[in-house]
C-alpha positions as CSV (number, residue, x, y, z in Angstrom):
1,M,14.3,-28.6,30.7
2,A,14.7,-27.4,34.3
3,S,13.2,-24.1,33.4
4,A,10.3,-25.8,31.7
5,G,9.7,-27.8,34.9
6,K,9.7,-24.6,36.9
7,I,7.2,-23.0,34.6
8,Q,5.0,-26.1,34.8
9,K,5.1,-26.1,38.6
10,A,4.2,-22.4,38.6
11,L,1.3,-23.1,36.3
12,M,0.2,-26.0,38.4
13,G,0.0,-23.7,41.4
14,R,-2.2,-21.3,39.5
15,L,-4.5,-24.1,38.3
16,A,-4.8,-25.9,41.6
17,H,-7.8,-23.8,42.6
18,Q,-9.2,-23.2,39.0
19,D,-10.3,-26.7,37.8
20,L,-13.5,-26.3,35.9
21,G,-14.9,-29.6,37.0
22,P,-16.1,-32.5,34.7
23,E,-19.6,-31.1,34.0
24,E,-18.4,-27.7,32.9
25,R,-15.6,-29.3,30.9
26,R,-18.2,-31.6,29.1
27,R,-20.3,-28.5,28.3
28,L,-17.3,-26.8,26.7
29,M,-16.3,-29.9,24.7
30,G,-19.9,-30.3,23.5
31,A,-19.9,-26.7,22.3
32,L,-16.4,-26.8,20.6
33,F,-16.4,-30.2,18.8
34,Y,-18.6,-31.5,16.1
35,S,-17.8,-35.2,15.9
36,G,-20.9,-37.4,16.0
37,K,-23.2,-34.4,15.7
38,K,-24.6,-34.4,12.2
39,D,-27.2,-31.7,12.9
40,R,-24.6,-29.3,14.2
41,M,-22.3,-29.9,11.3
42,T,-25.2,-29.3,8.9
43,R,-25.9,-26.0,10.6
44,F,-22.2,-25.1,10.4
45,W,-22.2,-25.5,6.6
46,I,-25.5,-23.6,6.2
47,L,-24.3,-20.7,8.3
48,L,-20.9,-20.7,6.5
49,F,-22.7,-20.6,3.1
50,F,-24.9,-17.6,4.1
51,S,-22.1,-15.8,5.9
52,V,-19.8,-16.1,2.8
53,V,-22.6,-14.9,0.5
54,I,-23.4,-11.9,2.7
55,A,-19.8,-11.1,3.2
56,S,-19.0,-11.3,-0.6
57,Y,-21.8,-9.2,-1.7
58,G,-21.1,-6.7,1.2
59,L,-17.5,-6.5,0.1
60,L,-18.4,-6.0,-3.5
61,A,-21.0,-3.4,-2.6
62,D,-18.5,-1.7,-0.3
63,S,-21.0,-1.9,2.5
64,T,-19.4,-2.0,6.0
65,A,-22.8,-2.8,7.7
66,V,-23.4,-5.8,5.5
67,V,-19.9,-7.1,6.2
68,I,-20.4,-6.8,9.9
69,G,-23.6,-8.8,9.6
70,A,-21.6,-11.6,7.9
71,M,-19.1,-11.5,10.8
72,L,-21.9,-12.1,13.3
73,L,-23.3,-15.0,11.3
74,A,-19.9,-16.7,10.6
75,P,-19.4,-20.0,12.5
76,L,-15.6,-20.4,11.9
77,M,-14.6,-19.3,15.4
78,T,-15.9,-22.6,16.8
79,P,-13.6,-25.0,15.1
80,I,-10.6,-22.7,15.7
81,M,-11.4,-22.6,19.4
82,G,-11.9,-26.4,19.2
83,F,-8.4,-26.8,17.8
84,A,-7.0,-24.7,20.6
85,A,-8.8,-26.8,23.1
86,A,-7.6,-30.0,21.5
87,L,-4.1,-28.6,21.5
88,V,-3.9,-28.1,25.2
89,M,-5.7,-31.3,26.0
90,V,-3.4,-33.2,23.6
91,W,-6.2,-34.8,21.7
92,S,-4.6,-35.6,18.4
93,R,-7.8,-36.9,16.7
94,R,-9.8,-33.9,17.6
95,M,-6.9,-31.6,16.5
96,V,-7.0,-33.3,13.1
97,E,-10.8,-33.0,12.9
98,S,-10.8,-29.3,13.8
99,F,-7.9,-28.4,11.5
100,S,-9.5,-30.3,8.6
101,L,-12.8,-28.5,9.1
102,I,-11.0,-25.1,9.1
103,V,-9.2,-26.0,5.9
104,F,-12.2,-27.4,4.0
105,A,-14.4,-24.5,5.2
106,S,-11.7,-22.0,4.0
107,L,-11.5,-23.6,0.6
108,F,-15.3,-23.7,0.4
109,A,-15.4,-19.9,1.2
110,I,-12.8,-19.1,-1.4
111,G,-14.6,-21.1,-4.1
112,L,-18.0,-19.6,-3.3
113,A,-16.7,-16.0,-3.1
114,M,-14.8,-16.6,-6.4
115,L,-18.1,-17.9,-8.0
116,I,-20.0,-14.9,-6.8
117,T,-17.4,-12.6,-8.3
118,R,-17.5,-14.4,-11.6
119,I,-21.2,-13.9,-11.9
120,S,-20.8,-10.2,-11.1
121,P,-18.9,-9.2,-14.2
122,D,-19.3,-5.4,-13.6
123,V,-16.9,-5.8,-10.7
124,L,-14.1,-6.7,-13.2
125,L,-14.5,-3.4,-14.9
126,N,-14.4,-1.1,-11.9
127,P,-11.8,-0.2,-9.3
128,L,-11.8,-2.6,-6.3
129,P,-14.0,-1.5,-3.4
130,K,-12.3,-0.1,-0.3
131,E,-13.8,-2.9,1.8
132,V,-11.8,-5.4,-0.3
133,L,-8.6,-3.4,-0.5
134,G,-8.7,-2.7,3.2
135,R,-8.1,-6.5,3.8
136,T,-5.1,-6.9,1.6
137,T,-2.4,-5.2,3.6
138,P,-2.2,-6.7,7.1
139,N,0.4,-5.7,9.6
140,L,1.4,-6.4,13.2
141,N,-1.7,-4.5,14.5
142,D,-3.8,-7.3,13.0
143,L,-1.8,-9.9,14.8
144,F,-2.3,-8.1,18.2
145,I,-6.0,-7.8,17.5
146,A,-6.2,-11.5,16.8
147,L,-4.3,-12.4,20.0
148,A,-6.5,-10.2,22.1
149,A,-9.7,-11.4,20.4
150,G,-8.7,-15.1,20.8
151,A,-8.0,-14.6,24.5
152,A,-11.4,-12.8,24.9
153,G,-13.2,-15.5,23.0
154,A,-11.7,-18.3,25.0
155,F,-12.5,-16.5,28.3
156,A,-16.1,-15.9,27.1
157,T,-16.4,-19.5,26.1
158,V,-15.2,-20.8,29.5
159,R,-17.3,-18.3,31.5
160,E,-21.0,-18.5,30.7
161,D,-21.7,-15.3,32.5
162,V,-19.7,-13.3,29.9
163,S,-20.7,-15.4,26.8
164,A,-22.8,-12.5,25.6
165,S,-19.5,-10.9,24.6
166,L,-18.8,-13.5,21.9
167,P,-20.6,-11.4,19.1
168,G,-18.2,-8.6,19.8
169,V,-15.3,-11.0,19.5
170,A,-16.6,-12.1,16.1
171,I,-16.6,-8.5,14.9
172,A,-13.2,-7.7,16.4
173,V,-11.4,-10.5,14.6
174,A,-13.0,-11.0,11.2
175,L,-12.7,-14.4,9.7
176,V,-15.1,-14.8,6.9
177,P,-14.5,-11.3,5.3
178,P,-10.8,-11.9,4.7
179,I,-11.2,-15.4,3.3
180,S,-14.1,-14.1,1.1
181,T,-11.7,-11.3,-0.1
182,V,-9.3,-14.0,-1.2
183,G,-12.0,-15.6,-3.3
184,I,-13.0,-12.2,-4.8
185,L,-9.5,-11.3,-5.7
186,F,-8.9,-14.7,-7.2
187,G,-12.0,-14.1,-9.2
188,T,-10.7,-10.7,-10.5
189,G,-7.2,-12.0,-11.1
190,D,-5.5,-9.8,-8.5
191,Y,-3.4,-12.6,-7.1
192,D,-0.8,-10.5,-5.2
193,L,-3.7,-8.8,-3.3
194,A,-5.3,-12.1,-2.7
195,F,-2.2,-13.5,-0.9
196,G,-2.3,-10.3,1.3
197,A,-5.9,-11.2,2.3
198,L,-4.9,-14.8,2.8
199,L,-2.1,-13.6,5.1
200,L,-4.6,-11.7,7.2
201,F,-6.8,-14.8,7.5
202,I,-3.9,-17.0,8.6
203,T,-2.8,-14.3,11.0
204,N,-6.2,-14.3,12.6
205,I,-6.2,-18.0,13.0
206,A,-2.7,-18.3,14.4
207,G,-3.3,-15.5,16.9
208,I,-6.6,-16.9,18.1
209,I,-5.2,-20.4,18.5
210,L,-2.2,-19.3,20.6
211,S,-4.0,-16.9,22.9
212,A,-7.1,-19.1,23.3
213,A,-4.8,-22.1,24.2
214,L,-3.1,-20.1,26.9
215,V,-6.4,-18.8,28.3
216,L,-7.9,-22.3,28.3
217,L,-4.8,-23.5,30.3
218,V,-4.9,-20.8,33.0
219,T,-8.7,-20.9,33.4
220,G,-8.7,-24.6,34.3
221,F,-10.0,-26.2,31.2
222,V,-7.2,-28.7,31.3
223,P,-7.3,-30.9,34.5
224,S,-4.3,-30.5,36.7
225,G,-3.5,-34.2,36.6
226,R,-3.5,-34.1,32.8
227,I,-0.9,-31.4,32.8
228,V,1.3,-33.4,35.1
229,Q,0.8,-36.5,32.9
230,L,1.2,-34.9,29.5
231,G,3.2,-31.8,30.4
232,R,5.8,-32.1,27.8
233,R,3.3,-32.7,25.0
234,V,1.3,-29.7,26.1
235,W,4.3,-27.5,26.0
236,T,5.3,-28.9,22.6
237,G,2.0,-27.9,21.2
238,L,2.2,-24.4,22.6
239,V,5.7,-24.0,21.3
240,I,4.5,-25.0,17.8
241,A,1.7,-22.4,18.1
242,V,4.3,-19.8,19.1
243,I,6.5,-20.7,16.2
244,A,3.5,-20.3,13.8
245,V,2.7,-16.9,15.2
246,L,6.4,-15.8,14.9
247,L,6.5,-17.0,11.3
248,V,3.4,-15.0,10.5
249,S,4.7,-12.0,12.2
250,I,7.8,-11.7,9.9
251,P,5.8,-10.5,6.8
252,L,3.5,-8.5,9.1
253,Y,6.5,-6.7,10.6
254,K,7.9,-6.0,7.1
255,A,4.6,-4.6,6.0
256,M,4.3,-2.4,9.0
257,A,7.9,-1.1,8.6
258,A,7.2,-0.3,5.0
259,A,4.0,1.5,5.9
260,V,5.9,3.5,8.6
261,R,8.6,4.4,6.0
262,K,6.0,5.5,3.5
263,A,4.3,7.6,6.1
264,Q,7.5,9.3,7.0
265,V,8.4,9.9,3.3
266,T,4.8,11.3,2.6
267,A,5.1,13.7,5.6
268,T,8.5,14.9,4.3
269,I,7.0,15.4,0.8
270,N,4.0,17.3,2.2
271,T,6.4,19.6,4.0
272,G,8.4,20.0,0.8
273,I,5.3,20.8,-1.3
274,D,4.2,23.4,1.3
275,N,7.6,25.1,1.1
276,W,7.5,24.9,-2.7
277,L,4.1,26.5,-2.9
278,G,4.9,29.2,-0.4
279,D,2.0,31.7,0.1
280,R,0.3,31.0,-3.2
281,P,-3.5,30.4,-2.9
282,I,-3.2,26.8,-4.2
283,V,-4.7,23.7,-2.6
284,V,-3.2,20.2,-2.8
285,N,-6.2,18.2,-3.9
286,D,-4.4,14.8,-4.1
287,L,-0.9,13.4,-3.5
288,R,0.2,10.0,-4.6
289,V,3.6,8.7,-3.4
290,E,4.8,5.6,-5.4
291,S,8.1,3.9,-5.5
292,D,8.9,5.5,-8.9
293,G,7.9,9.0,-8.1
294,V,5.3,11.6,-6.8
295,R,2.1,12.8,-8.4
296,V,0.6,16.0,-7.1
297,V,-2.8,17.4,-8.0
298,L,-3.2,21.1,-7.4
299,V,-6.3,23.3,-7.5
300,G,-6.1,27.1,-7.6
301,L,-6.5,30.3,-9.6
302,E,-2.8,31.1,-9.7
303,N,-0.2,29.2,-11.6
304,P,1.9,26.8,-9.5
305,P,5.7,27.1,-9.5
306,D,7.8,25.2,-12.0
307,A,7.6,21.4,-11.4
308,Q,11.4,21.2,-11.9
309,S,11.9,23.3,-8.8
310,L,9.6,20.8,-6.8
311,A,11.8,17.9,-7.9
312,E,14.9,19.8,-6.6
313,V,13.2,20.6,-3.3
314,L,12.2,16.9,-2.8
315,Q,15.6,15.6,-3.8
316,A,17.1,17.9,-1.2
317,D,14.6,16.8,1.5
318,L,14.7,13.0,0.7
319,G,18.4,12.8,-0.2
320,R,17.6,11.0,-3.5
321,P,16.3,11.9,-7.0
322,V,12.5,12.0,-7.3
323,D,10.4,11.8,-10.4
324,V,7.6,14.5,-10.1
325,Q,4.4,15.0,-12.0
326,V,2.2,18.0,-11.2
327,V,-1.4,18.3,-12.4
328,W,-3.0,21.7,-12.0
329,F,-6.7,22.5,-12.2
330,K,-7.3,26.2,-12.7
331,G,-10.3,27.3,-10.6
332,E,-11.9,26.9,-7.2
333,E,-11.5,23.5,-5.5
334,E,-15.2,22.6,-5.8
335,E,-15.2,23.3,-9.5
336,A,-12.1,21.2,-10.0
337,L,-13.7,18.3,-8.1
338,R,-16.8,18.5,-10.3
339,Y,-14.6,18.7,-13.4
340,Q,-12.6,15.6,-12.3
341,E,-15.8,13.6,-11.6
342,S,-17.2,14.5,-15.0
343,G,-14.1,13.0,-16.6
344,G,-12.4,16.2,-17.5
345,G,-8.6,16.8,-17.4
346,G,-6.4,19.6,-16.2
347,D,-3.5,21.7,-17.3
348,D,-0.7,19.1,-17.0
349,V,2.8,20.2,-16.2
350,P,4.9,17.5,-17.8
351,L,6.7,14.7,-15.9
352,V,9.9,16.0,-14.5
353,P,12.5,13.2,-13.9
354,G,14.7,13.1,-10.8
355,V,17.6,15.6,-11.1
């Protein structure tokens, strides 16, 4: 506790000349909290409805520009910032109100996106758009983005002279697209991918709350006297926020480590394929590395080497047996691409199990 006291005194020294003052603080509280403001609450739900609709159709249409428009329209950043402000001010009722609004808004967004997906049955028959898939595999980079964006958003909220930066913050840390992705994937029945998108959404919320709370502290949002009076409760709230971020970071770290391992394996396989092909005028058109093997699509006028020899090369490079499938399109690369797009096949070299 002595170390906590020293930290508190150091923080007090920094805040002594950075108190925002009652008028500025009232302005911020009016902007961040909805209680007693029916008109603002109505606008919140209207904006949320339209932002989810735009985000969902933008995701389904694989349109980045439309998704960005939904980010700018989304109002979810306000209650998240409100929760961070209530956390450092130790306002239990406002914390509950802000958290409840975040939860109900998230459930509403999931349900609406799921409904939109259900009334777009052609989506169920096609591969998922890249805009959807891109939000299903979060890693630590997403957490760092959320932390930076939360800090920037809190600073822009406190400082009116930089408030024009808030739209950029909304784009940097997407809130409605990930939660709309959850609804879309529930609608298509891709539950594992849906939980990946949900993890991204939770990551964004946890990162924003922690960094925003810290910025609100050091920029004088919390009166110095209140820190002295409620210091232990303030630190308890921050510790809980840190724990939440640490819990979220565990699966994110695992995902990043898995991605790094896959990238290293893919690089090794690419080198092995280059050595296997040698000087033959053959182009690698596609390479898919899965947990159960490797699929290589080749294009060229000359026959590729035997697939068995590729399996042996990759086993030597990776130190483990590898199942290999080689698909060869005879001809120029452009011809092969057109042939693939038309639904044609190629000369398949059969699956070669790991040796």
